[in-house]
C-alpha positions as CSV (number, residue, x, y, z in Angstrom):
1,M,55.3,-9.8,-90.6
2,I,53.8,-6.5,-90.0
3,R,50.8,-5.6,-92.2
4,S,48.8,-2.5,-92.6
5,L,45.1,-3.2,-92.6
6,S,42.2,-1.2,-93.8
7,V,38.4,-1.8,-93.6
8,A,37.0,-3.3,-96.8
9,A,34.2,-1.3,-98.2
10,M,30.9,-2.9,-97.4
11,A,29.5,-4.6,-100.3
12,G,25.8,-4.8,-100.7
13,V,24.3,-7.8,-99.0
14,A,21.4,-10.0,-99.9
15,A,17.8,-9.2,-98.8
16,L,16.9,-10.3,-95.4
17,T,16.1,-14.0,-95.3
18,L,14.5,-14.4,-91.8
19,V,11.1,-15.9,-92.0
20,G,8.3,-13.2,-91.8
21,C,10.2,-10.3,-93.4
22,G,8.3,-10.5,-96.7
23,S,5.4,-8.3,-97.7
24,D,2.9,-11.2,-97.6
25,D,1.3,-10.7,-94.2
26,K,-0.6,-14.0,-94.5
27,A,2.6,-15.9,-94.8
28,A,4.3,-14.3,-91.8
29,P,4.4,-16.1,-88.4
30,A,2.1,-14.6,-85.8
31,D,4.9,-13.4,-83.6
32,T,6.7,-11.5,-86.4
33,S,3.8,-9.1,-86.7
34,K,4.4,-8.2,-83.0
35,V,8.0,-7.0,-83.6
36,G,8.0,-3.3,-83.0
37,G,9.2,-0.6,-80.5
38,T,12.7,-0.3,-79.1
39,V,15.0,-3.3,-78.7
40,T,18.0,-2.6,-76.3
41,V,21.1,-4.6,-77.0
42,F,24.0,-5.0,-74.6
43,A,27.0,-5.9,-76.6
44,A,30.7,-6.4,-76.2
45,A,32.8,-3.3,-77.2
46,S,34.5,-5.3,-80.0
47,L,31.1,-5.7,-81.7
48,T,30.6,-1.9,-82.0
49,E,31.1,-1.6,-85.8
50,T,29.4,-4.9,-86.8
51,F,26.4,-4.6,-84.5
52,T,25.9,-0.9,-85.6
53,E,25.6,-2.1,-89.1
54,L,23.3,-5.0,-88.2
55,G,21.1,-2.6,-86.3
56,K,20.5,-0.5,-89.4
57,Q,19.7,-3.7,-91.4
58,F,17.4,-5.0,-88.7
59,E,15.5,-1.6,-88.6
60,A,15.2,-1.6,-92.3
61,A,13.7,-5.1,-92.2
62,H,11.3,-4.2,-89.4
63,P,9.8,-0.7,-89.9
64,G,9.0,0.9,-86.7
65,V,11.7,-0.9,-84.7
66,K,14.5,1.1,-83.1
67,V,17.7,-0.7,-82.0
68,V,19.5,0.9,-79.1
69,Y,22.9,-0.2,-78.0
70,S,25.1,-0.3,-74.9
71,F,28.6,-1.2,-75.8
72,D,31.0,-2.1,-73.0
73,A,33.2,-4.8,-71.6
74,S,31.3,-8.0,-71.4
75,S,32.0,-8.3,-67.7
76,A,30.5,-4.9,-67.0
77,L,27.5,-5.6,-69.1
78,A,26.9,-8.9,-67.3
79,E,27.0,-7.1,-64.0
80,Q,24.6,-4.5,-65.1
81,I,22.1,-7.2,-66.4
82,N,22.4,-9.1,-63.1
83,Q,21.7,-5.8,-61.2
84,G,18.5,-5.3,-63.1
85,A,19.5,-3.0,-66.0
86,P,16.7,-3.1,-68.7
87,A,18.0,-4.9,-71.7
88,D,16.5,-7.2,-74.3
89,V,19.5,-9.0,-75.8
90,F,23.1,-9.7,-74.5
91,A,26.0,-10.4,-76.9
92,S,29.2,-11.3,-75.0
93,A,32.8,-11.6,-76.1
94,A,33.2,-14.7,-73.8
95,P,31.1,-17.6,-72.6
96,K,32.2,-16.9,-69.0
97,N,30.2,-13.6,-68.9
98,M,27.2,-15.1,-70.6
99,Q,27.3,-17.8,-67.9
100,Q,27.2,-15.3,-65.1
101,V,23.9,-14.0,-66.5
102,Q,22.6,-17.5,-67.1
103,D,23.4,-18.4,-63.5
104,K,21.1,-15.6,-62.4
105,G,18.2,-16.8,-64.5
106,E,18.4,-13.8,-66.8
107,V,18.7,-15.7,-70.1
108,T,15.9,-17.2,-72.2
109,G,16.8,-20.5,-73.9
110,A,20.4,-21.6,-74.7
111,P,22.9,-18.9,-75.8
112,F,24.2,-19.3,-79.4
113,T,27.8,-18.9,-80.4
114,F,27.7,-16.7,-83.5
115,V,31.4,-15.7,-84.1
116,R,34.9,-16.2,-82.8
117,N,37.8,-13.8,-82.5
118,R,41.4,-13.8,-81.6
119,L,44.1,-11.3,-80.4
120,E,46.6,-9.5,-82.5
121,I,49.4,-7.1,-81.7
122,A,48.4,-3.5,-82.7
123,V,51.1,-0.8,-83.3
124,P,50.7,2.8,-84.5
125,K,51.2,3.4,-88.1
126,G,54.9,3.1,-89.0
127,N,55.6,1.0,-85.9
128,P,57.7,3.7,-84.1
129,G,58.4,1.4,-81.2
130,H,59.9,-1.3,-83.6
131,I,57.7,-4.0,-82.1
132,T,58.5,-7.4,-83.6
133,G,56.5,-9.8,-81.4
134,L,55.0,-10.8,-78.2
135,T,58.4,-10.9,-76.4
136,D,58.5,-7.1,-76.6
137,F,55.6,-6.9,-74.2
138,G,58.0,-8.3,-71.5
139,K,60.5,-5.4,-72.0
140,T,60.4,-2.2,-70.0
141,E,61.3,0.2,-72.9
142,P,58.1,0.0,-75.1
143,K,55.0,1.7,-73.9
144,I,52.3,-1.1,-73.7
145,A,48.6,-1.1,-73.2
146,L,46.5,-4.1,-72.3
147,C,42.8,-4.7,-71.3
148,A,42.0,-5.2,-67.6
149,E,42.3,-8.9,-66.8
150,Q,38.7,-9.2,-65.7
151,V,37.4,-8.4,-69.2
152,P,37.5,-11.0,-72.1
153,C,40.3,-9.3,-74.1
154,G,42.4,-9.1,-70.8
155,A,41.8,-12.7,-69.9
156,A,42.7,-13.8,-73.4
157,A,45.9,-11.7,-73.2
158,K,46.9,-13.4,-69.9
159,T,46.4,-16.8,-71.6
160,V,48.7,-16.0,-74.5
161,F,51.4,-14.5,-72.3
162,E,51.4,-17.6,-70.2
163,A,51.6,-19.8,-73.4
164,A,54.5,-17.7,-74.6
165,G,56.3,-17.5,-71.2
166,V,56.2,-13.7,-71.3
167,N,55.8,-11.5,-68.1
168,P,54.1,-8.4,-69.6
169,Q,55.0,-4.9,-68.4
170,P,51.9,-2.8,-69.3
171,D,52.0,0.9,-68.7
172,T,48.3,1.0,-68.7
173,R,45.2,-1.3,-68.4
174,E,42.0,-0.2,-69.9
175,A,38.4,-1.0,-69.2
176,D,37.7,-2.5,-72.7
177,V,39.3,-3.2,-76.0
178,K,38.2,0.0,-77.7
179,A,39.9,2.1,-75.0
180,V,43.1,0.1,-75.6
181,L,42.8,0.6,-79.4
182,T,42.4,4.3,-78.9
183,K,45.7,4.4,-77.1
184,V,47.4,2.9,-80.1
185,K,45.5,5.1,-82.6
186,L,46.7,8.2,-80.7
187,G,50.2,7.0,-80.5
188,E,50.2,7.0,-76.7
189,V,51.6,3.5,-76.6
190,D,54.0,1.6,-78.8
191,A,52.0,-1.6,-78.8
192,A,48.8,-3.3,-77.4
193,L,46.9,-6.5,-77.6
194,V,43.5,-6.1,-79.2
195,Y,41.2,-8.3,-81.3
196,R,42.2,-8.6,-84.9
197,T,38.8,-7.2,-85.8
198,D,39.7,-4.0,-84.0
199,V,43.0,-3.7,-86.0
200,L,40.9,-4.0,-89.2
201,S,38.4,-1.4,-87.9
202,A,41.2,1.1,-87.2
203,G,42.2,1.2,-90.9
204,A,45.4,2.9,-91.8
205,Q,45.9,4.3,-88.3
206,V,47.1,1.0,-87.0
207,E,49.3,-1.9,-88.1
208,G,48.8,-5.5,-87.0
209,I,51.2,-8.2,-86.1
210,D,50.1,-11.8,-86.0
211,F,51.6,-14.2,-83.3
212,A,51.3,-17.9,-83.0
213,E,50.1,-18.0,-79.4
214,A,46.9,-16.2,-80.4
215,A,45.6,-19.6,-81.3
216,K,45.7,-20.5,-77.6
217,A,43.0,-18.0,-76.7
218,I,40.2,-17.8,-79.2
219,N,37.1,-16.1,-77.9
220,D,33.7,-17.5,-78.6
221,Y,30.9,-14.9,-78.8
222,P,27.5,-16.1,-77.5
223,V,24.2,-14.1,-77.9
224,A,20.9,-14.6,-76.2
225,P,17.6,-12.8,-75.6
226,L,17.1,-11.9,-71.9
227,A,14.5,-13.4,-69.6
228,H,13.2,-10.0,-68.4
229,A,13.4,-8.3,-71.7
230,P,11.1,-5.3,-71.9
231,N,10.5,-6.1,-75.6
232,A,10.6,-9.9,-75.7
233,A,9.3,-10.3,-79.3
234,A,12.0,-7.9,-80.7
235,A,14.6,-9.5,-78.5
236,A,14.0,-12.9,-80.0
237,A,13.8,-11.5,-83.5
238,F,17.2,-9.6,-83.1
239,A,19.0,-12.6,-81.6
240,D,17.8,-14.7,-84.5
241,F,19.0,-12.0,-86.9
242,V,22.5,-12.3,-85.5
243,K,22.5,-15.9,-86.6
244,S,21.3,-15.1,-90.2
245,D,23.3,-15.4,-93.4
246,Q,23.0,-11.7,-93.8
247,A,24.7,-11.1,-90.4
248,K,27.4,-13.7,-91.3
249,T,28.4,-11.6,-94.3
250,V,28.9,-8.6,-92.1
251,F,30.9,-10.6,-89.5
252,A,33.1,-12.1,-92.2
253,K,33.9,-8.7,-93.7
254,A,35.0,-7.5,-90.2
255,G,37.4,-10.3,-89.8
256,F,35.5,-12.5,-87.4
257,D,35.8,-16.3,-87.6
258,A,32.7,-18.5,-88.1
259,P,32.1,-20.7,-85.0
């Protein structure tokens, strides 16, 4: 069934519950007082909306801290980190890309899976291509957009197509899921595979179609502070904040699944 999705208005969330965020300096752990400056977060493109919101909340809880983001495909971010790009935190849309960074000794501690996501068919408002399901992606008539196979949304798409026995006929492959979503929002394609959180974020511009095979390719999202973080204290604090109940509220509203 096709359903039109819109972003739910953000309700107020509870005050920050991480230890050390109260006004009593004597009760705060020693390392909390050291949190300041800029924290640079490399995050999967599908986290754009949620992490932008979390950044505002984190800054409010830590006056003087500035959160700066680089949103891109997880594969591209992993490569940049391994090539020495200065970053404090990495949040990946797939364990594979986090493992690539771990293998190079660029991660501190064990990465933590904070959310899960799954694919959904996205069509422009009104479904002008009359898309009904995954089998339409194997036809030559509809204009189709997919993520490049080396990025998490493309790898997940490959898995679901194999599970469904569909040979996709994409007209374009894009560098990340947001680029694919833009094609749908502009009406440049009849259908695409994106994360269901992206369908939600697009509001009334996009309609979503669920399909059973999506359960075959659920993406785990791990986060970790980086070993060569320029701001190690803020990196650790931000990674902890992503695990907090306050963050869970943001993720749930955006349509992510709990791990």
